[in-house]
Structures are given as structure tokens and as C-alpha cells.
C-alpha angles and dihedrals in degrees: 000000000000119000146157101248124196104210097174140339109319092355112116125164134181114219146086124342134172117276112248119248117226122223133202110307094017136107132205111241122198105216114237101173137359136184128226108233128197087246089062089057091049089053091047090054093052100256096129100061112156093030109052114061121206133268090044134172108208131194121110098173105074150111137189149145126304109250100176136009121218129214119294094018112141130187098020131088140185109283097031114138110228145178115221124222103209097203117110111182124180095232089212109075122091093260093051092046088055090052096256094124091158088062093053111151091228099029114167129191130205105240094029112044093015131030114283149179099317085077124080091238132028130190106227130182114241091240090064096056128098119185116231126227115243092248094057112101112226091225091072096048096090088063093063092082092046093050089047086057090050091054093045091052090054092046091052091049093050089227111188132196112276097025127130113241131187121196120202110206126030098212123124094290095044092049091048090053089048092050092054091047093050097044107037120350094075102228109172096216132012128196121192121197125193142129099230114088095207091054091050089050089053090049090054090050091051091054109267109165092214135008126202122205099209092201089071107019133049106240092207093055093043091051090051092048093048092050094042092247096309100103129227125294094231136010118200114201111207100157105103107180104025128210112233114243116192112251094013129107121232115274097260092050089049090050092057089052093048100054123091123239105293091017130141137235120201115195118201102155122111100212118157096212124097113251124210115219126190097232094183088066090048092049094047089052092042084226127166132232109203124188122212130196131188115304138311106200099323091110088065090048092054091052090047089057089061088062092050137055093262096109142354113249091186090088103260115129142169093234125059108223116198114243107258106142117061122193117240137173116272092245090057093053092045090058093041095052091045092049094048094041095237098300111185098249091070092060087076098062137094134241123216105194137237106013099292109149106239127215118261099260142115119267096187128117099300098105091050100047094109096058114135132220103238093225094055108027106130093204117043131359114238 
């Protein structure tokens, strides 16, 4: 098969790779579309030593068509179109037994610990498959995992209707969280903070009430001004590896300053750097810092929405999102990432697999704008 193979840190090639062999209870999925996640860029840069083994085929946001069905597989057939949940918990450790499968002590992910969607074929356990409705375009399937993350972040932050929420970082995760907030979760006021103008423009299009360009404005001061000195109910940190700005604190330290008394900080970024936090401020506010990792059932909820009236996968939406993320063949993105040495802006792009020339259209969040937060959806529970 063809695949984008990571042979060592910052060494990515597009070429031939061994076809996967399916075992009992597994199917062989032919990848139709995959997304490039920020985690893939962290792996590319060598930040996952000790976990990722070379040669590796990344890509944990993907879907495709079942090519072959292994023994003991029930309910799926060759030709079924499926979304793939990449999470593989052990179901035996204390965290799993308590239902926290995303905190599994030996958690593995397709596309990280095992070969994933940047390969032409992927061996996938039956339990990780979700059949797609006929009206769901395959090009939007890679966003299921990202929107599942967005919902899990909000669940961890206990975000309630009517609250004020600030999001630090308008990358793919931050924008997914914002989209859920603006089109289902019922936040009264949303503030998006970033340093890239095109990301802030996208945040406006998705419905952010206020955007802060941190190159020019202090996000802490702006949050205080916009809340009349009270502070926000919840800050969601989606930055990961932060760029240093003279005179500004790191994002997590800013988040502690931005929350109100009794407020909450949810950290979802995967930055490697140490972050100083003024814990006296956190203690005096009796604030909370809450970590969040991957998903814990929200992937299933997103797929369930496609079988309900919760949103329209055909591509219609209430909000017009500017085209920022073109689809390209996997071989094109392999060369592009290698040429640009994994610079962060290419973590926000899409892959359309196997050399098929895609139409000139946006593949960003538009088709998923009507997703609901399953706690607050006024129509159908997910």
C-alpha cells in the first residue's frame, strides 16, 4: 500500500509500506480522508520519544470504506462507510474500570501507537467503527474526533448555559470548542485569543463575541474589561506550545488571572515547556485547573448526531466560514510538511488521500456547524 511513513524525527516519506494484516474481530479500512492534527506535528518534531516507534504511520483523525472483514466481526460488511474512533483502552486498569477510558494506564491510539490513517489501509477493531449515513460526506469525517474533543473539553470544564468562556488558542481544537459553544452549548459570551489574524477571522465567522489579538492587546486586561472586572467563568487553554511575547505571561498563567473567583481553567494543550503559575492567585480565588485528554464517549455521541436532526452533514450551515483549509493529496502534504519542517500552520490542514485531485473547496468546519452539545441540545439527546 501507499503511505506517509515517519522513519525518524523530521524524516517523512511518501511511498510503499506493508499492507496491514487483520486479526479476529478486526476489519481492514481503506482510508478515504484524514486530518493533520497538532499532535502529528509534535510527533514529527520528536516530542513523543519513548512512545512512537519508527517507522510509524500517523493519522488518528480519519474514516474510510471497509475493504475486508475479519473473523467474528458482526454488523459490518465490505463497502460500509465508517468513521474510526482511534482510542484503544485496556478496559482492565483502575481508570478504565471507573469509566475513564481516556485515562487508561496503557492507552493506545491508532495513528500514534499503531499505524493510522496516513496509510492507504488500516486494521481497525470492530468496536472502534461507526457506520456513516449516506448523506454524510466523507470529507467531514476526520472532524468527528476533533469535535468529540471539543465536547469533552466542555464536559471537563462543567460549562453551563449562560456562562462567559474565554478560549486561548484558535487552532483546530480551539475553533472546534468555539463552534460547539456558539451553536449548542449556550455560553452567553465567548472570547477568543490568538496571534494569527486569519484564525481570529475564522473565530469571528464561527460566532465569537469578541476576539483578542494578543500581539497588540493583553488578553488578561481585555477579559477583565469585557466582564466589568469580574473575570470569566471558564478559560479553556488550547495553545500547546506557546510563542513567547515580551511582557506577557504564558497562557496557563494568563488563564489563572482571567478567571473570576470560583472560576475554572481547562488545559488541553500539549506543550512541552514548563509553565509557571501564580498559585496564590489561584488559591485566593479557590479556582480550579482541570486537565483534559482525548475523548471518553463523545466520539460515539458525534456519530449519533449524524443519525438525528442535530445538524446537517450535507454542508449547509447558519454561519459562513471563510475557506481556509484546502484539501490536497497525501503525497502533496508529505512534501509540504517535510519542506517546511513541520511549522505549526500546517497542523491546521486536511489530507485527501491517495492522489485523487480534490475539488477547489473548503473542508473546514462549515458542514459541522450545527453540532449540539449533548447536555444542552434542545432537540434530541445524543
